[in-house]
C-alpha positions in Angstrom: 0.0 0.0 0.0 1.3 3.4 -1.0 0.8 6.3 1.4 1.4 10.0 1.4 4.0 11.1 4.0 4.3 14.7 4.9 7.3 15.6 7.1 7.8 19.0 8.7 11.3 20.1 9.9 12.3 23.1 11.8 15.5 23.6 13.8 15.0 26.4 16.3 17.7 28.5 17.8 16.0 28.6 21.2 14.9 25.0 21.6 11.7 25.3 19.5 12.6 22.5 17.1 9.9 20.5 15.2 10.4 17.1 13.4 7.1 15.5 12.8 5.4 13.6 10.1 1.9 12.5 9.2 0.7 9.7 7.0 -2.4 10.1 4.8 -4.0 8.0 2.0 -2.5 9.0 -1.3 -6.0 9.6 -2.7 -6.5 12.8 -0.6 -3.8 14.7 -2.4 -5.5 17.1 -4.8 -8.9 16.3 -3.3 -8.9 17.7 0.3 -6.3 20.3 -0.6 -4.4 21.5 -3.6 -2.1 18.7 -4.9 1.3 18.7 -3.2 4.2 17.6 -5.4 6.8 15.1 -4.1 9.9 16.8 -2.9 10.9 19.6 -0.5 9.0 22.8 0.0 10.8 25.5 2.0 9.0 27.4 4.7 5.7 25.8 3.9 4.2 24.8 7.3 3.2 27.6 9.8 4.4 26.6 13.3 3.2 29.7 15.2 5.2 31.4 17.8 7.4 28.5 19.0 10.5 30.8 19.1 8.7 33.3 21.4 6.1 35.9 21.2 5.6 37.4 17.6 8.1 35.0 16.1 6.2 33.7 13.1 8.0 30.5 12.4 7.6 28.3 9.3 8.9 24.7 8.9 10.1 23.0 5.7 7.8 20.4 4.3 9.0 17.2 2.6 6.4 15.3 0.6 7.0 11.6 -0.1 5.1 8.6 -1.4 6.0 5.5 0.7 5.2 1.9 -0.3 4.6 0.2 3.0 4.9 -3.2 1.4 8.5 -2.5 0.5 9.5 -1.9 4.1 10.3 -4.3 6.9 7.6 -4.7 9.5 9.5 -2.8 12.2 9.8 0.2 10.0 6.1 0.0 9.0 5.2 -0.3 12.7 7.3 2.8 13.6 5.9 4.8 10.7 2.3 4.1 11.6 2.7 4.5 15.4 4.6 7.8 15.1 2.4 9.5 12.6 1.0 12.6 14.3 -1.2 15.5 13.3 0.6 17.6 15.9 1.9 20.7 14.2 0.0 19.9 11.0 -3.4 20.8 12.3 -3.1 24.6 11.5 -1.4 23.7 8.2 -4.3 21.5 7.1 -6.9 24.1 8.3 -5.2 26.7 6.1 -4.7 24.6 2.9 -8.2 23.1 3.1 -9.7 26.6 3.5 -7.6 28.0 0.7 -8.5 25.1 -1.6 -12.2 25.5 -0.7 -12.1 29.2 -1.6 -10.2 28.5 -4.9 -12.8 25.9 -5.9 -15.7 28.2 -5.0 -14.2 30.8 -7.3 -14.4 28.2 -10.1 -17.9 27.4 -9.0 -16.9 23.8 -7.9 -18.4 22.5 -4.7 -15.7 21.4 -2.2 -18.3 19.3 -0.3 -19.1 17.4 -3.5 -15.4 16.9 -4.4 -14.6 15.5 -0.9 -17.7 13.3 -0.7 -16.0 10.1 -1.9 -13.4 10.5 0.8 -15.9 11.3 3.5 -18.0 8.3 2.5 -15.0 5.9 2.3 -13.8 6.8 5.8 -17.3 7.2 7.2 -16.5 10.7 8.5 -18.9 12.8 10.6 -18.1 16.4 9.8 -19.2 19.6 11.5 -19.0 23.0 9.9 -15.5 23.5 11.5 -14.0 20.1 10.9 -10.6 19.8 9.4 -11.2 16.9 7.1 -7.5 15.9 6.8 -7.4 15.5 10.6 -10.5 13.3 10.6 -9.1 11.2 7.6 -5.8 10.7 9.5 -7.6 9.3 12.5 -9.5 6.8 10.5 -6.6 6.0 8.2 -4.2 5.3 11.1 -6.8 3.0 12.6 -7.0 1.1 9.3 -3.2 0.9 9.0 -2.9 -0.4 12.5 -5.5 -3.1 11.9 -3.8 -4.1 8.6 -0.1 -3.8 9.5 0.5 -3.6 13.2 -1.9 -5.9 15.1 -1.5 -8.8 12.6 2.2 -9.2 13.6 3.9 -10.3 16.8 7.7 -10.3 17.4 9.8 -13.0 18.9 13.4 -12.7 20.2 15.9 -15.4 19.9 19.5 -15.6 21.0 22.0 -14.7 18.2 23.5 -18.2 18.4 20.1 -19.7 17.7 18.9 -17.3 15.0 19.8 -19.4 12.0 18.2 -22.5 13.4 15.1 -20.6 14.5 14.7 -19.2 10.9 15.2 -22.7 9.5 12.5 -24.1 11.8 10.1 -21.4 11.0 10.7 -21.8 7.2 10.4 -25.6 7.4 7.1 -25.2 9.2 5.7 -22.9 6.5 5.7 -19.9 8.9 6.5 -16.6 7.2 9.0 -14.4 9.0 10.1 -10.8 8.3 
């Protein structure tokens, strides 16, 4: 499964550093907000006044497409469990609002455009909902169900590792 990974980076001078990422389904890019191109976008994410009063700080945004099926289970588990809206909430509120306004200028209904996403994730939206935040909540639940809770880990001593892998393989048990 391919997912959209948005990563914000900001190294503050006074301890206000931010290094967070959020995973979203690829299908929301260009639907909930204007399409984000893969790559780095300087000073894209507004982080508020984390450097102090009236500081107006912006973090760099890196946009990636990640294929979870090409990663080892430990990496997938870490990606899913550490995905956080955190500093992205204001960012999504802004880009969704800007996109809604842009579509309305073109006489396109934002609500109709996002309806397939809202239906797919069975979202209950209020007038002030940030749709990306709601999608993230449901998407992470889905990813945890599909990738995290279906796996368990075992630990073996290094001296027994080769034999353990052989026993698992001979028994028809998949290991990662």
